VEXDREN-2710 file (C-alpha; in Angstrom, 1 decimal):
% VEXDREN-2710
k/r/px/py/pz
1/MET/73.6/79.0/132.6
2/ALA/75.2/79.8/135.9
3/ILE/73.9/83.0/137.4
4/HIS/74.5/84.4/140.9
5/ARG/73.0/87.4/142.5
6/THR/76.4/88.7/143.6
7/HIS/77.5/88.7/139.9
8/LEU/74.4/90.6/138.8
9/LYS/74.7/93.2/141.5
10/SER/78.4/93.6/140.8
11/ILE/77.8/94.2/137.1
12/LEU/75.0/96.7/137.6
13/LEU/77.2/98.6/140.1
14/PHE/80.1/98.5/137.7
15/LEU/78.1/99.9/134.8
16/LEU/76.3/102.6/136.8
17/SER/79.6/103.7/138.5
18/THR/81.4/103.7/135.1
19/PHE/78.7/106.0/133.7
20/ALA/79.0/108.3/136.6
21/PHE/82.8/108.2/136.4
22/TRP/82.7/109.4/132.8
23/LEU/80.4/112.2/133.7
24/LEU/82.9/113.2/136.3
25/VAL/85.8/113.0/133.7
26/PHE/83.9/115.3/131.3
27/MET/83.1/117.8/134.1
28/VAL/86.7/117.9/135.1
29/GLY/87.6/118.4/131.4
30/LYS/85.3/121.4/131.3
31/LEU/87.0/122.9/134.4
32/LEU/90.4/122.3/132.7
33/PHE/89.1/123.9/129.5
34/LEU/87.9/127.0/131.4
35/GLY/91.0/127.2/133.5
36/TYR/93.4/126.8/130.6
37/ASN/91.7/129.5/128.5
38/ALA/90.9/131.9/131.4
39/ALA/93.5/134.4/130.4
40/GLU/92.0/135.1/127.0
41/TYR/88.4/134.3/128.0
42/PRO/87.6/135.5/131.6
43/TRP/84.7/133.8/133.4
44/SER/82.9/133.9/136.7
45/ALA/81.8/131.2/139.2
46/GLY/78.3/131.5/137.8
47/ASP/79.7/130.7/134.3
48/VAL/81.2/127.5/135.7
49/ARG/77.9/126.4/137.0
50/ASP/76.1/127.2/133.8
51/VAL/78.7/125.5/131.6
52/LEU/78.5/122.3/133.7
53/TRP/74.7/122.4/133.7
54/HIS/74.1/123.1/130.0
55/GLY/76.7/120.6/129.0
56/LEU/75.4/117.8/131.3
57/SER/73.0/116.3/128.7
58/MET/75.7/116.0/126.1
59/ASP/78.1/114.6/128.6
60/ALA/75.5/112.0/129.6
61/SER/75.0/111.1/125.9
62/THR/78.8/110.6/125.4
63/ALA/79.0/108.6/128.6
64/GLY/76.2/106.5/127.2
65/TYR/78.1/105.8/124.1
66/LEU/81.2/104.8/126.1
67/LEU/79.1/102.5/128.3
68/ALA/77.6/100.6/125.3
69/VAL/80.6/98.2/124.9
70/PRO/80.9/97.4/128.7
71/TRP/77.2/96.7/128.7
72/LEU/77.4/94.2/125.8
73/LEU/80.4/92.5/127.4
74/SER/78.7/92.3/130.8
75/LEU/75.6/90.8/129.1
76/GLY/77.9/88.2/127.5
77/MET/79.5/87.5/130.9
78/LEU/76.2/86.9/132.6
79/CYS/75.0/84.6/129.8
80/PHE/78.2/82.7/129.1
81/PRO/80.7/83.1/132.0
82/SER/84.3/83.2/130.9
83/ARG/87.6/84.9/131.8
84/TRP/87.8/86.2/128.2
85/TRP/85.0/88.7/128.9
86/GLY/87.2/90.4/131.6
87/ARG/90.2/90.4/129.3
88/LEU/88.2/92.0/126.5
89/LEU/86.8/94.6/128.9
90/THR/90.3/95.4/130.1
91/GLY/91.4/96.1/126.6
92/TYR/88.4/98.3/125.9
93/LEU/89.0/100.3/129.1
94/VAL/92.5/101.0/127.9
95/PHE/91.2/102.2/124.6
96/ALA/88.4/104.3/126.2
97/ALA/90.9/106.0/128.5
98/ILE/93.3/106.8/125.8
99/ALA/90.7/108.1/123.3
100/GLY/88.6/110.0/125.9
101/GLY/91.6/111.5/127.7
102/LEU/93.3/112.5/124.5
103/ILE/90.2/114.1/123.0
104/VAL/89.5/116.1/126.2
105/MET/93.0/117.4/126.5
106/VAL/93.7/118.0/122.8
107/ASP/90.5/120.0/122.6
108/THR/91.6/122.1/125.5
109/PHE/95.1/122.8/124.2
110/LEU/94.0/123.5/120.6
111/TYR/91.2/125.9/121.3
112/PRO/93.3/129.0/121.7
113/PHE/94.6/128.4/118.2
114/TRP/91.5/127.2/116.3
115/LYS/88.7/128.9/118.3
116/PHE/86.3/126.1/117.6
117/LYS/85.6/122.7/119.2
118/LEU/87.4/119.6/118.1
119/SER/85.9/118.1/115.0
120/ALA/86.7/115.9/112.1
121/THR/88.0/119.1/110.4
122/VAL/91.3/118.4/112.1
123/PHE/91.9/115.4/109.9
124/THR/91.7/117.5/106.8
125/TYR/94.9/119.3/108.0
126/MET/96.9/116.3/108.8
127/ASP/99.2/117.2/105.9
128/THR/100.1/120.5/107.5
129/LEU/101.2/119.2/110.9
130/ASP/104.7/120.4/110.3
131/GLY/103.4/123.9/110.1
132/ALA/101.4/123.5/113.2
133/ALA/104.4/122.2/115.1
134/ASN/106.5/125.1/113.9
135/SER/104.1/127.5/115.6
136/VAL/104.9/126.4/119.1
137/THR/108.1/125.8/121.1
138/THR/109.5/122.4/122.0
139/GLY/108.8/123.1/125.7
140/PHE/105.2/123.7/124.8
141/MET/104.9/120.4/123.0
142/LEU/106.6/118.5/125.8
143/SER/104.6/120.0/128.6
144/ARG/101.3/119.5/126.8
145/SER/102.2/115.9/125.9
146/ALA/103.1/115.2/129.5
147/ALA/99.8/116.7/130.6
148/ILE/97.9/114.5/128.1
149/VAL/99.7/111.3/129.3
150/ALA/99.0/112.2/132.9
151/PHE/95.3/112.8/132.3
152/ILE/95.0/109.6/130.4
153/ALA/96.7/107.7/133.2
154/MET/94.3/109.2/135.8
155/VAL/91.3/108.2/133.6
156/PHE/92.5/104.7/133.3
157/ALA/93.3/104.4/137.0
158/GLY/89.8/105.4/137.8
159/GLU/88.3/103.0/135.3
160/PHE/90.5/100.1/136.5
161/ALA/89.7/100.8/140.1
162/LEU/86.0/100.4/139.3
163/PHE/86.8/97.2/137.3
164/ARG/88.7/95.7/140.2
165/ARG/86.1/96.7/142.8
166/PHE/83.0/95.5/141.1
167/TRP/83.9/93.1/138.4
168/HIS/87.3/91.3/138.8
169/ARG/87.0/90.6/142.5
170/ASN/83.6/89.0/142.3
171/PHE/84.1/87.0/139.2
172/GLN/87.2/85.4/140.6
173/ARG/84.8/83.3/142.6
174/ARG/83.2/80.3/140.7
175/GLU/80.0/80.0/142.7
176/GLY/76.7/80.1/140.9
177/VAL/73.6/78.1/141.0
178/PRO/71.9/77.3/137.6
179/SER/68.6/79.1/137.8
180/TRP/66.4/80.1/134.9
181/ARG/64.6/82.5/137.3
182/ALA/67.9/84.2/138.1
183/ALA/68.7/84.3/134.4
184/GLY/65.4/86.0/133.7
185/VAL/66.0/88.6/136.4
186/SER/69.5/89.2/135.1
187/LEU/68.4/89.6/131.5
188/LEU/65.5/92.0/132.4
189/SER/67.8/94.1/134.6
190/MET/70.4/94.4/131.9
191/LEU/67.8/95.3/129.3
192/LEU/66.3/98.0/131.5
193/LEU/69.8/99.4/132.0
194/GLY/70.4/99.2/128.3
195/GLY/67.2/101.1/127.7
196/PHE/68.3/103.9/130.1
197/ASP/71.6/104.0/128.3
198/PHE/69.9/104.4/125.0
199/LEU/67.9/107.3/126.4
200/ALA/71.0/108.9/127.7
201/ILE/72.6/108.6/124.2
202/ARG/69.6/110.0/122.5
203/GLY/69.2/112.9/124.9
204/GLY/65.8/111.9/126.4
205/ILE/62.4/111.1/125.1
206/SER/61.7/114.4/123.3
207/THR/61.4/114.7/119.5
208/ALA/64.9/116.1/119.2
209/VAL/67.9/113.9/119.5
210/GLN/71.2/115.0/121.1
211/ASN/73.1/117.5/119.0
212/VAL/75.9/120.0/119.5
213/GLY/73.6/123.0/119.6
214/THR/71.9/121.6/122.7
215/ALA/74.7/123.0/124.9
216/TYR/74.5/126.5/123.4
217/TYR/73.0/128.9/125.9
218/SER/75.1/132.1/126.0
219/GLN/75.8/135.1/123.9
220/THR/79.5/134.4/124.7
221/LEU/80.7/131.9/122.2
222/PHE/83.5/130.6/124.4
223/LEU/81.1/129.6/127.1
224/ASN/79.0/127.7/124.6
225/HIS/82.1/125.9/123.4
226/ALA/83.1/125.2/127.0
227/ALA/79.7/123.5/127.5
228/VAL/80.0/121.3/124.4
229/ASN/81.5/117.8/125.0
230/PRO/84.6/117.5/122.8
231/ALA/84.1/113.8/122.1
232/PHE/80.5/114.3/121.0
233/SER/81.6/117.2/118.8
234/LEU/84.2/115.1/117.2
235/LEU/82.1/112.0/116.6
236/SER/79.2/114.0/115.2
237/SER/81.5/115.6/112.6
238/PHE/83.1/112.4/111.2
239/LYS/80.6/112.3/108.3
240/ARG/81.9/115.6/107.1
241/THR/85.6/114.9/106.8
242/LYS/85.9/115.6/103.1
243/ARG/87.2/119.1/102.2
244/PHE/84.3/121.1/100.9
245/GLY/86.6/122.9/98.4
246/GLU/87.2/119.6/96.7
247/GLN/83.5/119.1/95.9
248/TYR/81.7/120.1/92.7
249/GLN/84.8/121.4/91.0
250/TYR/83.5/121.9/87.5
251/PHE/85.8/124.7/86.3
252/ARG/89.5/124.9/87.1
253/ASP/89.8/128.7/86.5
254/LEU/87.2/129.9/88.9
255/GLN/88.3/131.6/92.0
256/PRO/86.7/130.9/95.4
257/GLU/85.4/134.4/95.8
258/VAL/82.0/135.5/94.5
259/THR/82.5/136.9/91.0
260/ALA/80.7/139.2/88.6
261/GLY/77.6/137.7/86.9
262/THR/76.3/136.1/90.1
263/TYR/76.3/138.1/93.4
264/LEU/77.5/141.6/92.7
265/PRO/78.5/144.1/95.4
266/LEU/75.9/146.9/95.0
267/ASP/76.7/150.6/95.4
268/GLU/74.8/151.5/98.6
269/SER/74.8/155.2/97.7
270/VAL/72.6/154.7/94.6
271/PRO/68.9/155.6/95.4
272/PHE/66.4/152.7/95.4
273/ASP/62.7/152.2/96.1
274/THR/61.8/152.6/99.7
275/LEU/59.0/150.5/101.1
276/LEU/58.9/151.9/104.7
277/ARG/58.0/155.3/106.1
278/THR/60.4/154.9/109.0
279/GLU/64.0/153.7/109.4
280/ARG/63.6/152.2/112.8
281/PRO/60.3/150.2/113.0
282/ASN/59.7/147.4/115.4
283/ILE/59.9/144.1/113.5
284/LEU/57.9/141.0/113.9
285/LEU/59.2/138.2/111.6
286/ILE/56.8/135.2/111.4
287/LEU/58.5/132.1/110.0
288/MET/55.7/129.9/108.8
289/GLU/56.5/126.2/108.7
290/GLY/56.3/124.8/105.1
291/PHE/53.9/127.6/103.9
292/GLY/54.8/127.4/100.3
293/GLY/53.0/128.9/97.3
294/GLN/50.9/125.8/97.0
295/PHE/48.6/127.2/99.6
296/VAL/48.3/130.8/98.5
297/ARG/45.8/131.6/95.8
298/GLU/47.7/134.6/94.5
299/LEU/50.6/132.3/93.6
300/GLY/48.5/129.8/91.8
301/GLY/47.9/127.7/94.9
302/ALA/44.9/126.0/96.4
303/GLU/41.7/128.0/96.9
304/ASN/40.4/128.7/100.4
305/VAL/43.3/127.3/102.4
306/ALA/44.8/130.6/103.4
307/PRO/42.0/133.2/103.0
308/ASN/43.5/135.4/105.8
309/PHE/46.8/135.5/104.0
310/SER/45.1/136.6/100.8
311/LYS/43.2/139.3/102.7
312/MET/46.5/140.6/104.2
313/ILE/48.1/140.7/100.8
314/GLN/45.7/143.6/99.9
315/GLU/47.2/145.7/102.7
316/GLY/50.8/144.9/102.4
317/VAL/53.9/144.7/100.2
318/PHE/53.7/141.3/98.5
319/PHE/56.8/139.8/96.8
320/ASP/55.2/137.4/94.3
321/ARG/58.4/136.0/92.7
322/TYR/60.1/135.0/96.0
323/TYR/61.9/131.6/96.1
324/SER/63.2/129.6/99.1
325/ASN/66.8/128.7/99.0
326/SER/66.5/125.2/100.3
327/PHE/64.2/122.3/101.3
328/ARG/64.5/121.9/105.1
329/THR/63.9/124.2/108.1
330/ASP/67.5/124.1/109.4
331/ARG/68.8/125.2/106.0
332/GLY/66.1/127.7/105.1
333/THR/66.4/129.4/108.5
334/VAL/70.1/130.0/107.9
335/SER/69.4/131.4/104.4
336/LEU/66.7/133.6/105.9
337/LEU/68.5/134.9/109.0
338/SER/72.1/134.9/107.8
339/GLY/71.4/135.8/104.1
340/TRP/73.6/132.9/103.1
341/ILE/73.5/130.6/100.1
342/SER/72.2/127.0/100.6
343/TYR/73.9/123.7/99.9
344/PRO/72.6/120.3/98.6
345/SER/74.6/118.2/101.0
346/VAL/75.4/120.5/104.0
347/SER/73.4/122.0/106.8
348/LEU/75.4/125.0/108.2
349/MET/73.2/124.9/111.3
350/ARG/74.8/121.5/112.1
351/LEU/78.4/122.8/111.6
352/PRO/79.2/124.8/114.8
353/GLU/82.6/125.8/113.6
354/LYS/81.1/127.4/110.5
355/MET/77.8/128.7/111.7
356/VAL/79.6/131.0/114.1
357/GLN/81.3/132.7/111.2
358/LEU/78.0/133.5/109.4
359/PRO/76.5/137.0/109.4
360/GLY/73.4/137.4/111.5
361/LEU/70.3/139.5/111.0
362/ALA/69.7/139.6/114.7
363/ARG/73.3/140.6/115.3
364/SER/73.2/143.4/112.7
365/LEU/70.0/144.8/114.3
366/SER/71.3/144.5/117.8
367/ARG/74.2/146.7/116.8
368/GLU/71.7/149.3/115.9
369/GLY/70.1/149.1/119.3
370/TYR/67.4/146.5/118.7
371/ASP/66.4/144.0/121.3
372/THR/66.3/140.5/119.7
373/GLU/64.0/137.7/120.7
374/PHE/62.9/134.3/119.2
375/LEU/60.0/132.1/120.1
376/TYR/59.4/128.5/118.9
377/GLY/56.8/126.3/120.5
378/GLY/58.8/123.1/120.0
379/ASP/62.2/121.9/121.2
380/ILE/64.4/124.8/120.3
381/THR/67.5/122.7/120.5
382/PHE/66.3/120.5/117.6
383/MET/68.9/120.2/114.8
384/GLY/71.1/122.6/116.6
385/THR/68.7/125.5/116.3
386/SER/69.3/127.1/119.7
387/GLY/73.1/127.2/119.1
388/TYR/72.6/128.9/115.7
389/LEU/70.1/131.4/117.1
390/VAL/72.5/132.5/119.8
391/SER/75.3/132.8/117.3
392/ASN/73.0/134.8/115.0
393/GLY/72.5/137.4/117.8
394/PHE/69.2/136.5/119.5
395/THR/69.5/137.4/123.2
396/THR/66.3/135.8/124.4
397/LEU/65.0/132.4/123.3
398/HIS/61.6/130.8/124.1
399/GLY/60.9/127.1/123.6
400/ASP/58.5/124.5/124.7
401/LYS/60.0/124.4/128.2
402/ASP/58.7/128.0/128.7
403/PHE/55.1/126.7/128.4
404/SER/53.1/124.5/130.7
405/ILE/53.3/120.7/130.2
406/SER/49.8/120.6/128.8
407/ASP/50.5/123.4/126.3
408/ALA/53.8/121.8/125.3
409/ARG/52.0/118.6/124.5
410/SER/49.1/120.3/122.6
411/SER/50.6/119.0/119.3
412/LYS/53.1/116.4/118.1
413/TRP/55.9/118.9/117.7
414/GLY/55.1/121.0/120.7
415/VAL/52.9/124.0/121.4
416/ALA/50.1/124.4/118.9
417/ASP/50.3/127.6/116.9
418/GLY/47.2/129.1/118.4
419/ILE/48.7/128.9/122.0
420/ALA/52.1/130.0/120.8
421/ALA/50.7/133.0/118.9
422/GLN/48.8/134.1/122.1
423/ARG/52.1/134.0/124.0
424/VAL/53.7/136.1/121.3
425/ALA/50.9/138.7/121.6
426/GLU/51.3/138.7/125.4
427/ILE/55.1/139.3/125.1
428/LEU/54.7/142.1/122.5
429/HIS/51.9/143.8/124.5
430/GLY/54.6/144.3/127.2
431/LYS/56.8/146.2/124.7
432/THR/54.3/149.0/124.2
433/ASP/56.4/151.4/126.2
434/ALA/59.8/149.9/125.3
435/ASP/62.5/152.6/124.9
436/LYS/64.4/150.5/122.3
437/PRO/63.2/149.1/119.0
438/TRP/62.8/145.3/118.9
439/PHE/63.1/142.4/116.5
440/PHE/60.9/139.4/117.4
441/THR/60.9/136.2/115.4
442/PHE/58.0/133.7/115.8
443/GLN/58.4/130.3/114.2
444/THR/55.2/128.2/113.7
445/LEU/55.1/124.4/113.8
446/SER/51.5/123.2/113.3
447/SER/51.6/123.0/109.5
448/HIS/53.9/119.9/109.8
449/GLU/53.2/116.3/109.6
450/PRO/51.3/114.5/111.1
451/PHE/49.0/117.6/110.5
452/GLU/47.0/117.1/113.7
453/VAL/45.6/120.4/114.8
454/PRO/42.8/121.7/117.0
455/TYR/40.9/123.1/114.0
456/HIS/38.5/121.5/111.6
457/ARG/37.5/123.7/108.7
458/LEU/38.8/121.6/105.7
459/ALA/38.4/117.9/105.1
460/ASP/41.9/117.4/103.8
461/PRO/44.1/117.1/106.9
462/VAL/47.1/118.8/105.2
463/GLN/45.2/121.7/103.9
464/ASN/43.4/122.0/107.2
465/ALA/46.7/122.2/109.1
466/PHE/47.8/125.1/106.9
467/ALA/44.5/126.7/107.3
468/TYR/44.9/126.5/111.0
469/THR/48.3/128.2/110.9
470/ASP/46.8/130.9/108.6
471/SER/44.0/131.5/111.1
472/CYS/46.5/131.7/114.0
473/VAL/48.8/134.1/112.3
474/ALA/45.9/136.3/111.2
475/ALA/44.6/136.4/114.8
476/LEU/48.0/137.5/116.0
477/VAL/48.2/140.3/113.4
478/ASP/44.6/141.4/114.1
479/ASP/45.5/141.6/117.8
480/LEU/48.5/143.8/117.2
481/ARG/46.5/146.0/114.7
482/ASN/44.4/147.1/117.6
483/THR/47.4/148.3/119.8
484/PRO/49.6/151.3/119.8
485/LEU/52.4/149.1/118.5
486/TRP/50.9/148.9/115.0
487/GLU/51.8/152.4/113.9
488/ASN/55.5/151.7/114.0
489/LEU/55.4/147.9/113.3
490/LEU/56.7/146.0/110.4
491/VAL/55.3/142.4/110.2
492/ILE/57.1/140.0/107.8
493/LEU/55.3/136.8/106.9
494/VAL/57.6/134.2/105.2
495/PRO/57.9/130.4/105.0
496/ASP/61.1/128.5/105.9
497/HIS/60.6/126.4/102.7
498/GLY/57.8/125.2/100.4
499/PHE/55.6/122.1/100.9
500/LEU/56.7/119.0/99.0
501/THR/53.7/117.8/96.9
502/THR/55.6/116.2/94.0
503/SER/59.4/116.4/94.2
504/TYR/62.2/118.8/94.9
505/GLU/62.9/119.0/91.2
506/ASP/59.7/121.0/90.6
507/PRO/60.6/124.7/90.7
508/GLU/57.2/125.5/92.2
509/PHE/58.3/123.8/95.4
510/PHE/60.6/126.8/96.1
511/HIS/58.0/129.4/95.0
512/SER/56.8/130.9/98.2
513/PRO/54.9/133.9/99.6
514/LEU/56.7/136.9/101.2
515/LEU/54.6/139.7/102.7
516/TRP/55.5/142.9/104.5
517/MET/52.7/144.7/106.3
518/GLY/52.0/146.9/109.3
519/GLY/51.8/150.6/110.1
520/ALA/55.5/151.0/109.1
521/ILE/55.0/150.3/105.4
522/ARG/54.6/153.3/103.0
523/ALA/51.8/151.8/100.9
524/PRO/50.5/148.4/99.7
525/ARG/52.1/147.2/96.5
526/ARG/53.3/144.2/94.6
527/VAL/57.0/143.6/94.0
528/SER/57.7/141.2/91.1
529/TYR/61.5/141.0/91.1
530/LEU/63.0/137.6/91.2
531/MET/64.5/137.1/94.7
532/ASN/65.7/134.4/97.0
533/GLN/65.1/133.7/100.7
534/SER/68.7/134.9/101.4
535/ASP/67.9/138.3/99.9
536/LEU/65.6/139.2/102.8
537/CYS/68.5/140.3/105.0
538/ALA/70.0/142.8/102.6
539/THR/66.6/144.0/101.4
540/LEU/65.4/144.7/105.0
541/LEU/68.7/146.2/106.2
542/ALA/68.9/148.5/103.2
543/GLN/65.4/149.8/104.0
544/LEU/66.6/150.6/107.5
545/GLY/69.7/152.4/106.2
546/ILE/72.0/149.7/107.6
547/SER/75.0/148.5/105.6
548/THR/74.8/145.1/104.0
549/THR/78.5/144.5/103.3
550/ASP/78.5/141.6/105.8
551/TYR/76.1/139.6/103.5
552/PRO/77.9/138.5/100.3
553/TYR/75.0/136.2/99.2
554/SER/72.2/138.6/100.0
555/ARG/71.0/141.3/97.6
556/ASN/68.9/144.4/98.1
557/VAL/66.3/143.5/95.5
558/MET/64.9/147.1/95.5
559/HIS/68.3/148.3/94.2
560/PRO/68.2/149.2/90.4
561/ASP/71.4/147.3/89.8
562/CYS/70.5/144.1/91.6
563/PRO/71.1/141.0/89.4
564/ARG/67.8/139.3/88.9
565/PHE/68.1/135.5/89.4
566/VAL/67.3/132.8/92.0
567/TYR/69.3/129.8/93.1
568/SER/67.9/127.0/95.2
569/THR/69.2/123.6/96.3
570/PHE/67.7/120.2/97.2
571/PRO/69.4/116.9/98.2
572/SER/70.6/115.9/94.8
573/GLY/70.4/119.0/92.7
574/ILE/70.1/122.7/92.1
575/MET/67.7/125.1/90.5
576/TYR/68.6/128.4/88.7
577/ALA/66.2/130.8/87.2
578/ASP/66.5/134.2/85.6
579/SER/64.7/136.3/83.0
580/THR/65.4/133.7/80.3
581/GLY/63.8/130.8/82.1
582/THR/64.5/128.0/84.6
583/THR/67.0/125.2/84.7
584/VAL/67.0/122.2/87.1
585/TYR/70.2/120.2/87.3
586/ASP/70.8/116.8/89.0
587/ILE/74.3/116.9/90.5
588/THR/74.3/113.1/91.2
589/SER/73.7/112.0/87.6
590/ASP/75.2/115.2/86.1
591/LYS/72.1/115.7/84.0
592/VAL/69.7/118.5/83.3
593/ILE/66.3/117.5/84.7
594/SER/64.4/120.3/83.1
595/SER/65.0/123.5/81.2
596/SER/62.2/125.9/80.5
597/PRO/61.1/127.3/78.1
598/SER/64.1/125.9/76.2
599/PRO/67.6/124.5/77.0
600/SER/70.2/127.1/78.1
601/GLU/73.9/126.4/78.4
602/ARG/74.3/129.8/80.0
603/ARG/71.9/129.1/82.8
604/LEU/73.5/125.7/83.4
605/PHE/77.0/127.3/83.5
606/LEU/75.8/129.9/86.0
607/ALA/74.1/127.3/88.2
608/LYS/77.2/125.0/88.3
609/ARG/79.5/128.0/88.9
610/LEU/77.4/129.0/91.9
611/LEU/77.5/125.5/93.3
612/GLN/81.3/125.3/92.9
613/GLN/81.8/128.8/94.4
614/SER/79.5/128.1/97.3
615/TYR/81.5/125.0/98.4
616/SER/84.8/126.9/97.9
617/ALA/83.5/129.7/100.1
618/LEU/82.5/127.1/102.7
619/ASP/85.9/125.6/102.6
620/ASN/87.5/129.0/103.1
621/MET/85.5/129.7/106.2
622/GLU/87.7/127.2/108.0
623/LYS/90.8/129.2/107.2
624/ARG/89.8/132.7/108.3
END
């Protein structure tokens, strides 16, 4: 093995400068994106700064991906010197320049037409390119093509200049003294650089990995899109290239629209039961991690896990036949805050081009004058959450970075619920004299594996973690009860999904508690209508006298004409329940898993029809 210090230094400088060069390319791409779209989307100098800053992490991740191949080739060159490594690297640089430059420029030029970032969706429309070409002039096509070629040429020129400066020139010399010590230093240096590259790709050392939602920071969607790296957006969407409308097509004669027998438009002029004594209460929504019916005595769950929740049931409106739509936080949150149906194989929160088209509870309330705020003690960019929340209409977001380092490390996932609940109380105390109503959402996290909490009441660690969350939520509610806020406050306690004790196929996994309480409710009562997580939006908005027409999959369950059924999904199947019973269907094997109290062809038909309609509706969202 022939290793020379000059060679090692040259390779390290080449790799580091290449990484920095790609960061520069992506920043220039953002400036071009902003400039090209400035006429339709005006921006300020401050916006440029924010776009570059909030997109930096994703740019670094993409640069890290692009650096992976040069790193491998450089490692090979150090271990087995040969001119072939340089030739392979030259070929890769040509490919990277073409791919990177093309993606940046095509994203910029297509945005005015598509209004969303470049994604694999483009490949589903390859058969309609003639129509796209007919929409623009020949001059437009030629000028944009020339701009793309020029940008690619500049990118390659920069790459090749670095190659010539740090790689080619030094490796023309043949000197090198065989040295195992030098080999060890070289290998260690390269491994350390590889480790840093991996962290850049991953997005750091936090729990969350890099995702498109990381760059979302603004209420202006265009600025969020400007911050997103187009290459990262495209690569992250490749696994979703199949047209959704082609999936689960059981019935040829069904239309994509929601039809009678499933989600019916309700006449909003028809009187319905009112649960509140005011139409404009302040609203505190507490989204309780995994807090399914398994832990609530009144739903047949474990005794003594959530005694505070049981106590609060006595003073609130308790919906005891409430079912979550889905099985994960990212999916359940969308059903809860957008009133949208769930999917077995798709997380809308991870589809930026679709999530921005969803209705939003926070957005509906903000139109009525509400301030909207969200607090989560963990990494709020996890699974694209921050991007979705901004799109939903939340104007202020609080995450783990808004806490001290010690607080942010008080649990595996971030800020322990007790500390986070105290912060919520402090924020809400400051709203006592607010001249506008407010909608505040607090998402807990401690009742999540590994179930390590600063609380020791129960021997079972899982039950103890849920007991801890129960105590933290109760402490927050008790605190608010003793303030002037209570009189006009509606507190809503609801889980994001159930807790998996057996399997998703068990309907009781979806059976969850929903409780409304506070000074704004008219009187304590039980509501025993079948309802889904997605029904919260329409039910709440109707109580506030706000139209629900934006929510096709959300029903006001207090309306006398509301169809009584629930529909839930899990990775390989769906569950449908109505007054006749419950059917669970496995979509992978095309078999009914269970049907209680007896088999029902009608329930199976309705379940499969909803599945088909939901994917057709998802497909149509791209075409609006």
